[in-house]
N, C-alpha and C positions, 0 to 999 in steps of 0.2 A: 623683848619678852614675850617669858614663856607664854600659850594658851590653854586655859585647863580645857579636857580633856571629856567635862560629865558631859552629859548630855541633858540638856536645855540652859545651858550654865557658859562655858563659848567665851571666858574673862582672862582680859590678859591681866597676869601678877607677876609679881617680882618673890623672890625664892624668899625672902624673911617676911612676906607678906603675911597676917594674922587673920584675914578677910575672912570671909564668915561662906560657905561656898550652896548654893543655891539649886538641884537639880533633881534631872527626876529617873528616881532608878530602871523605872520597864524603858520598856519599846514604845515606838514614835506607832499608830492604827494609824491608818487611810485607808478608806471604804464607801465609795461611789459621794466622790466630791468630799468628806467629812472627815477631820482630823483631829486627836487624842491618844491620850497618854495611855498607857496597857495601866499603870501604877498606882493612876488619882482619876479614872473615866466614871467610877460613883460621886464622884464630887463635882468634874465640873464637863460640861455637856459639847459634844463635838462640835467643833465652828468650819467655818469653810475656810477663809482665807489665811492663808500661812500665816501674815502678820501675827494675827491673832491667838492661831498655835504656837505658834515659839512665848506667846506672854501669858497661856497657861499657868496660873499660881495655886494651891490648894486654900492659901488664905489672905486676907489682906496685907496682913505681917509679909509675907514672905513676897520678894523681888517678879523672882521667875519659876522655879523648879519649884517640889512639893514636897520637898527635903532637902534639911541641913546640916551642912557638916561640917567641923571643924577651921578646915583652907582648902585653897585651891589644888589640885597636881595636874599633872601633863603625863602621869604614864599611862600608857596606851590599855582601855580598862579589857576587862577577861571576858567572852562569851558566856553569856547567860547557862549554866548548865540543867537540863528539866530535871530533877530527880521526882518517880514516883512516888506520890506521897503514901505514905503507909499509916495506920490503926497504934495507935499506945497501946491498945490491948493483943495488934497479932504477933502472930511472934515474927521471927525471919527466918527463912528457908534457905539454908548454904546455900553455895551457886555450884556446888557437886551434884546436888542430891536433886535438882533442878536439873540439872543434863540428866542425869544418871531416868529420869523421871520422864523428860524427852524423848531418849532414845529407846524406853522399852513402852512408850504411847504409840510415838509416830514410825510409821512402817519406814523400814530405808528402800531408796527407792537404789536403782540397779543401772548401770551405766547405760543400756539398752533403752530406758523410761526418756533418759533423759534429753533435753530439746532443745537447741543451738535457736535462738530468736536470733533473727540479721538488724543489727544494730541500723537505725532508721536511716536513710541518707541525709546527706545535711543539706539545707537548704541556702541557693544561692541568691543573695543581695537581688531587689530587684528594679535594673536597670528603667530610667526612664526616659521616656523619646523625648529632646524637645525643640524647636524651634529655631530657626534662625531669622537672624534680622536681616529682611531684604535692600539693601541697601539704596538701590535705585526706582524707590519710591520716596517722594514729598512728603516732608512730616512736618505738619503743623507746630508753630511754635506754641508750647503749654503741654502737650499729648505726652502723657504718663509711660513710660518704663511697664508691659502688661507682663513681665513676672513677679510669680508670690515672692511680699515682701519689700519689694525697691520702692522705693520713693521719687526717686531720681525723676523728671520735667523735664521733655526739651525744649531745648536754648537752638542749640546750630548743629549742623555735621560736624564743624570742627569742632567742637567742645564737648561731643555725646556717641559721636560716628566715627571719627576718621582718625586715627592711630591712637598711640599708649599714651591720654592726660590722665588724671583724677577722674575727669565726666566719664570717662568710659567704661567705668571701672563699673561693672554691675555683683553689690551680692544681693541671693536672690534665695529661694527656697524651691529645688525643681521639680519637689512632688506637690503632689494637692492635699490641700486640710484635710484634716476630721476634726467631728467633732464628738464625742461621747462619753457619755454618762457625767456632762457640767464639764469637763475639763478641752479646752481647745490648743491645737498646734498645727503643727507637718509631719507627714508621714515619712521624712528626709531626717529628721532630727530629734532626740529624746524631749525635748522640751515642751511641758506642758503649762496650761495659766487658767486660770479660770473665767475671769473679765473679759470680754471682749478686743475694750479695746488696750488689753495688753497685749493680746492675740496680735495687732493690728505693729503691735512696735518689735514681736522676736526679731534680730536680723537674721539675714542668711545666713546659709550655712557654706553655702556655695559662691565662687566669686568665677563672673566668664563677663558678656559682652551685653549692654544693653537689647532688646525687643521691641521694638517702638512697631513695625510692620511684618508679619510673619510674614516668611519665605514662602512663595503656593511649590510644592514639590510634583511639576509635571508627569512624572510616573505617579502615582498613587491618582488613584480611583476616586471623581469627586462623588461624595453621596448625600443624597437627599433624602433629609428630615422633616419631624414637623415640630412644628414649637404651640404652645398652651396658648390660647387668643380669650381676652374680655372684654366687657365693652359696656358703658354705661350711656345716656343721651341728660342731654341738656332740652332747653326752649327752642334754643338754634342752632346745636352741635352735637354730635354725636363720635363720643373720647375712643378708641378699638386698643389696648392694650397688649402685645406681643413681648411673652416671658422668652426670651433670645439671650440664655449665659454667654458672655464675652464674644459679642457680638462686632465686626467688624464695621465703625459706622464710616470708615472712609472708604469700604469699595463697595458696601447697603444700599439699595434705592428704597425708594419708595415712589410710584410716580400715580397720580392722579386723574380719574377721569371725571367724567360728568354720573356716568353709571356704574363702574368701577376703579379697583384700584388694584393697582400691584407689585406686589412683594417680593422684591428678594434682599435676605437676607445672607449675609458667609458671616460661617459659624467656625472655630478649632477643627483641627483634627481633618479639618479637606470636606465640611460640612456646608451644606446648603441647604435654604430653604425656601421656594418661591409655591405665591399661592395669587391665586385673581382672583378678589369677591366682585362679586357681580351684585352689588346694594340695596337696599329694601325700595331705596330713593335717590331725588335726582339728588349730587352735590355742586357746592363754586367751588371748581376745581384752584382758582389761581387762589383764593382766599384760605385753601385747606395747607394743613405742614404738616410735619414730623418733631421726633423728638427724640433723643438717644440720654435714657438716665443712668448714671452706675448708683451701686453700692459702696457704701466703707471698702471694699479692695479692688476701689479704682474702678476695672472693666466693666464696659456697658453690658447691662443686663437684662432691661424692657426698653422696647421702644415704642413712644404714646402717639398714636395718628389721631389729631384734631378734625374732621371730617366738615365743613360747616353746611348745612343745611340750604336747599334751595327757596324753604319754604315754613315753616313752622308745625307741619304733622307733627306727630310721631311713630318711629320706629314701631312698630313689632318685630322684628327679627331683625338682625343687622342682616343679611342676605338677602338677594330676591327669592323667592318660594318657585319650588317648580311645580307646585300644584296649590289648588286654592286651600286656602288653609280655614274655608266657613265663614260666619258670621263672627269677624272680631271685629270690634269697635277703634281703629287708629284713636285711644287718647295718649292723653301725655299727664304723667304723674300723680293720678287717681288713683286708676287700680293699679297701677302696681308691680305692669309687664313691662320686664326683660332691664330692669331696675331705673328706672327713670323714677328722676328727684329734679324738687325746686317747684314744680307745678302746687297753684289753692285751687286750681278749676280745668275743664277739660276743653282739652286742642283739639277740636273735630276739622276734619277736611268739607269741601262742599257736599260731596256722597252722602257719609257720616250725618252730617247737618240736618240734611233729608228726610233720613231715614231714625232719626231723635223723632221730630216734629209729624211724623205719621200717626192717627189715631190707633 
């Protein structure tokens, strides 16, 4: 059966059908994530969702489009010609007179005055550097593929890494994601969506092999970088958040000592974050722990370090100071310093208890 080619209709119909056709004679208008039709924008407000845009109608009587006609058609619509609007009292000027007046009023440029503008060079498509899977690294069952758009989790080497079975094929996006004016997608393909859940379902535009553990390039110089740290504390613990996008948890480590912690995180692109923090107070290293948290994009992007205090004193700062901080009382959760939470009264050490008892 033929398909109606009018905008806003798109129904199947037979040649003998006398069914009315509801369509939009205007053009679709997309601006900053909003969608509407130019023919009925004064009656219908722009919408965000594409399905709502396709259901825009002028009145409850009509089904979809804002104009009704006798029957459907499958003819190719002709492009609209934009004729200049003229008032009824304005006299039309013949085309010959227009050319004559233009020729008499405008100076004629000689061939010497003509400047040839070279055409801009064509931009070559961007090539994204892709990492290869290191087959010598042992992978834990359940590890997700690190490529964008792939939802495969590791089962075994025979299933996901060796041979040419269905489990070894990876459908992914080689380019990074892009978020702009409410739309979401990948730089390597044209599809854009509004909802984040729909963005996660965009199928990959390239087929290759899975990436569970990136291969380290010995020729590439290792680059040391920095990561943002944040912390807060409770009565018996200090929680440190390290924001490290796509950290490799299999190679990274956090070591605990009584007065310090050593952080060693491996990041994409041969980048590495190294830092040793001399802590404000002593911790119980055997009771401290580390966790790796990921977002909906699967790769871990945050490292949570949980430090177990040896006492219940509040830490004024995270790192041990190199100079005297002055007259600062070590309180917990009352003065609001360094984000302490959960206390109903001050918790002081022996030195500050003595200080508060002085007249």
